[in-house]
C-alpha positions as CSV (number, residue, x, y, z in Angstrom):
1,X,72.9,71.3,109.9
2,X,74.9,69.3,107.4
3,X,76.5,67.3,110.2
4,X,73.3,66.6,112.1
5,X,71.2,65.6,109.0
6,X,73.9,63.9,107.0
7,X,72.7,65.8,103.9
8,X,75.6,67.2,101.8
9,X,74.3,70.8,101.4
10,X,73.1,73.3,104.0
11,X,72.5,77.0,103.8
12,X,70.4,79.7,105.4
13,X,70.1,83.1,106.9
14,X,68.3,85.5,109.2
15,X,65.5,88.0,108.5
16,X,66.7,91.4,107.5
17,X,64.3,94.2,106.3
18,X,61.5,91.7,105.5
19,X,63.5,89.1,103.6
20,X,66.2,86.5,104.3
21,X,69.5,86.9,102.6
22,X,71.4,83.6,102.5
23,X,74.6,84.3,104.4
24,X,75.9,80.8,105.2
25,X,76.4,78.0,102.6
26,X,78.1,74.6,103.1
27,X,78.8,71.7,100.8
28,X,77.8,73.1,97.4
29,X,79.4,72.1,94.1
30,X,78.8,75.5,92.4
31,X,78.3,79.1,93.5
32,X,74.7,79.2,92.3
33,X,73.3,79.8,95.8
34,X,75.3,83.0,96.3
35,X,73.1,86.1,96.3
36,X,69.9,84.2,97.1
37,X,67.4,86.2,99.1
38,X,64.2,84.5,100.2
39,X,60.9,86.5,100.7
40,X,58.1,85.2,102.9
41,X,55.5,83.1,101.0
42,X,57.9,82.6,98.0
43,X,59.6,79.3,97.4
44,X,59.9,76.4,99.8
45,X,61.6,78.5,102.5
46,X,59.2,81.3,102.2
47,X,56.3,78.9,102.7
48,X,58.0,77.3,105.7
49,X,58.4,80.8,107.3
50,X,54.7,81.7,106.7
51,X,53.4,78.4,108.0
52,X,55.9,78.2,110.9
53,X,56.7,74.6,110.1
54,X,59.1,72.5,108.1
55,X,58.5,72.1,104.4
56,X,59.9,69.4,102.2
57,X,60.1,68.5,98.5
58,X,61.8,65.4,97.2
59,X,61.7,66.6,93.6
60,X,62.1,70.4,93.7
61,X,62.0,71.0,90.0
62,X,58.6,69.4,89.5
63,X,56.9,70.4,92.7
64,X,53.6,72.2,92.4
65,X,53.3,73.0,96.0
66,X,55.6,76.0,95.9
67,X,56.4,79.0,93.8
68,X,59.5,78.7,91.7
69,X,60.9,82.2,92.1
70,X,64.4,80.8,93.1
71,X,64.8,78.0,90.5
72,X,67.9,79.6,89.0
73,X,69.6,79.3,92.4
74,X,68.3,75.9,93.5
75,X,68.3,74.1,90.1
76,X,71.5,75.9,89.3
77,X,73.1,74.0,92.1
78,X,71.3,70.8,90.9
79,X,69.4,70.3,94.1
80,X,66.5,67.9,94.0
81,X,65.6,67.1,97.6
82,X,65.2,70.2,99.8
83,X,64.1,70.6,103.4
84,X,63.4,74.1,104.8
85,X,63.2,74.7,108.6
86,X,62.0,78.1,109.8
87,X,63.8,79.7,112.8
88,X,60.9,80.7,115.1
89,X,61.2,83.2,118.0
90,X,58.2,84.2,120.0
91,X,55.8,83.0,117.3
92,X,57.3,84.6,114.3
93,X,59.9,83.6,111.8
94,X,63.3,85.2,112.1
95,X,65.1,83.2,109.4
96,X,65.2,79.9,107.6
97,X,67.7,77.0,107.3
98,X,67.8,74.5,104.4
99,X,69.4,71.2,103.9
100,X,69.3,69.2,100.6
101,X,70.8,66.8,98.2
102,X,71.4,66.5,94.5
103,X,69.3,63.3,94.2
104,X,66.0,62.2,95.5
105,X,66.5,61.1,99.1
106,X,64.1,59.8,101.8
107,X,63.3,62.4,104.5
108,X,61.4,61.5,107.6
109,X,61.5,62.1,111.4
110,X,65.1,60.8,111.6
111,X,66.2,63.7,109.4
112,X,63.7,66.4,110.3
113,X,64.1,66.1,114.1
114,X,67.9,66.9,114.1
115,X,67.3,69.8,111.6
116,X,64.6,71.2,113.9
117,X,66.9,71.0,116.9
118,X,69.5,73.1,115.0
119,X,66.9,75.7,114.2
120,X,65.7,75.7,117.8
121,X,69.3,76.2,119.0
122,X,69.6,79.3,116.7
123,X,66.3,80.6,118.0
124,X,67.5,80.2,121.5
125,X,70.6,82.3,120.7
126,X,68.4,85.0,119.1
127,X,66.2,85.1,122.2
128,X,69.3,85.8,124.3
129,X,70.4,88.5,121.9
130,X,67.0,90.1,122.0
131,X,67.1,90.2,125.8
132,X,70.6,91.7,125.8
133,X,69.5,94.4,123.4
134,X,66.4,95.1,125.5
135,X,68.5,95.5,128.6
136,X,71.0,97.7,126.9
137,X,68.3,99.9,125.6
138,X,66.6,100.1,129.0
139,X,69.9,100.9,130.7
140,X,70.7,103.6,128.2
141,X,67.3,105.2,128.6
142,X,67.3,105.4,132.4
143,X,68.4,108.5,134.3
144,X,71.9,108.3,135.8
145,X,70.8,108.3,139.4
146,X,70.5,105.1,141.5
147,X,67.8,104.7,144.1
148,X,67.6,101.8,146.5
149,X,65.0,100.1,144.3
150,X,67.1,100.7,141.3
151,X,70.1,99.1,143.0
152,X,68.1,96.0,143.8
153,X,66.9,95.7,140.2
154,X,70.4,96.2,139.0
155,X,71.6,93.4,141.2
156,X,69.0,91.0,139.9
157,X,69.7,92.0,136.3
158,X,73.4,91.5,136.9
159,X,72.9,88.0,138.4
160,X,70.6,87.0,135.6
161,X,73.1,88.2,133.0
162,X,75.8,86.2,134.7
163,X,73.5,83.1,134.4
164,X,72.8,83.8,130.7
165,X,76.4,84.4,129.9
166,X,77.3,81.0,131.5
167,X,75.0,79.3,128.9
168,X,76.2,81.1,125.8
169,X,78.8,79.4,123.5
170,X,79.0,82.3,121.1
171,X,82.3,84.2,121.9
172,X,81.1,87.4,120.3
173,X,77.9,87.4,122.3
174,X,79.7,86.5,125.5
175,X,81.9,89.6,124.9
176,X,78.9,91.8,124.5
177,X,77.4,90.4,127.7
178,X,80.7,91.1,129.5
179,X,80.6,94.7,128.3
180,X,77.0,95.0,129.5
181,X,77.9,93.7,132.9
182,X,80.7,96.4,133.2
183,X,78.1,99.0,132.3
184,X,75.8,97.7,135.1
185,X,78.7,97.9,137.5
186,X,79.6,101.5,136.4
187,X,75.9,102.5,136.5
188,X,75.5,101.1,140.1
189,X,78.7,102.9,141.4
190,X,79.9,102.3,144.9
191,X,77.6,102.0,147.8
192,X,77.6,104.7,150.5
193,X,79.3,103.8,153.7
194,X,77.0,104.0,156.7
195,X,79.6,106.0,158.6
196,X,81.5,108.0,156.1
197,X,78.9,108.7,153.4
198,X,79.5,108.4,149.7
199,X,82.8,106.8,148.6
200,X,84.4,106.3,145.3
201,X,84.7,102.8,143.9
202,X,88.3,101.5,144.2
203,X,90.0,99.5,141.5
204,X,89.5,95.8,142.3
205,X,92.5,94.1,143.7
206,X,90.9,90.7,143.8
207,X,90.4,88.6,140.7
208,X,87.5,86.3,140.8
209,X,86.9,83.7,138.1
210,X,83.8,84.0,136.0
211,X,82.2,81.1,137.8
212,X,83.1,82.5,141.2
213,X,81.5,85.8,140.2
214,X,78.4,83.9,138.9
215,X,78.0,82.1,142.3
216,X,78.6,85.2,144.3
217,X,76.2,87.3,142.3
218,X,73.4,84.7,143.0
219,X,74.5,84.6,146.7
220,X,74.1,88.4,146.8
221,X,70.4,87.9,146.0
222,X,70.0,85.6,149.0
223,X,69.9,82.4,147.0
224,X,70.8,79.1,148.8
225,X,73.4,76.8,147.5
226,X,70.7,74.5,145.9
227,X,69.0,77.5,144.3
228,X,72.3,78.7,142.9
229,X,73.0,75.3,141.6
230,X,69.6,75.2,139.8
231,X,70.2,78.7,138.3
232,X,73.6,77.9,137.0
233,X,73.3,74.3,136.1
234,X,75.9,73.2,138.6
235,X,76.1,70.6,141.3
236,X,75.5,71.9,144.9
237,X,79.0,70.7,145.9
238,X,80.5,72.6,143.0
239,X,78.7,75.8,144.2
240,X,80.1,75.4,147.6
241,X,83.6,75.0,146.2
242,X,83.3,78.2,144.1
243,X,81.8,80.1,147.0
244,X,84.6,78.9,149.2
245,X,87.4,80.1,146.9
246,X,85.6,83.4,146.4
247,X,85.4,83.9,150.2
248,X,89.1,83.0,150.5
249,X,90.1,85.5,147.8
250,X,88.0,88.2,149.4
251,X,89.3,87.3,152.9
252,X,85.8,86.9,154.2
253,X,84.6,84.4,156.7
254,X,80.9,84.4,155.5
255,X,79.1,84.7,152.2
256,X,77.5,87.9,153.4
257,X,80.9,89.4,154.2
258,X,82.2,88.2,150.8
259,X,79.3,89.9,149.0
260,X,79.8,93.2,151.0
261,X,83.5,93.2,150.2
262,X,82.9,92.4,146.5
263,X,80.5,95.3,146.3
264,X,83.0,97.7,147.9
265,X,85.6,96.6,145.3
266,X,83.2,97.0,142.4
267,X,83.1,93.3,141.5
268,X,79.4,93.2,142.2
269,X,76.8,96.0,141.9
């Protein structure tokens, strides 16, 4: 936020039990902002969260448009200009980000637009986290038997998670996604052989790169190269290259054979 808006001070946090404890602070001269917890409707940030839109004051101390519950924090740091941006997910506030300065500073679209883009990026990460939590909960609640319909749903979920994981920059969240993918694989188990009946899933002897797995997971759903490219944000030629290396590693002459072998090895559900 500080880098994008060129304002010296930035701070904020996410909603927890009905209020927002400030957990990230950058650029301050004092420790006055430490311990600040913002409630909806109170102060500049609380108003922004309730109205679901940015709120600004160029003279915080004299502003009559907000409550002054947090003056000891804001004025203790000496901030005069303050901009509050709510983090909005599915129509409700999930947190608030602030940026400010110790003097009166002009704030317009040039400043507000980058600040809003930062808040939107955080909101996007929260949507992904919510979806991961939903899928983990749904997976945990399901009975540990896999029908044909269950298996197809698992394959679609696996492919979608691979696509989500490819877009996530947060290393901790990527690690959680990886663990969820392993749970999907374990939940799916090995497919029964048409001639020998149920088999146990062998330990994979082939190592596919994350992108090769992404592409093969989409191919397993019957996606064309152009459809895979659109899903993963790749060029079609790049998809063909990843698919080719995956087929080579799996010693398969077609994508269908590669998918079948990947499933037998437990690389795909």
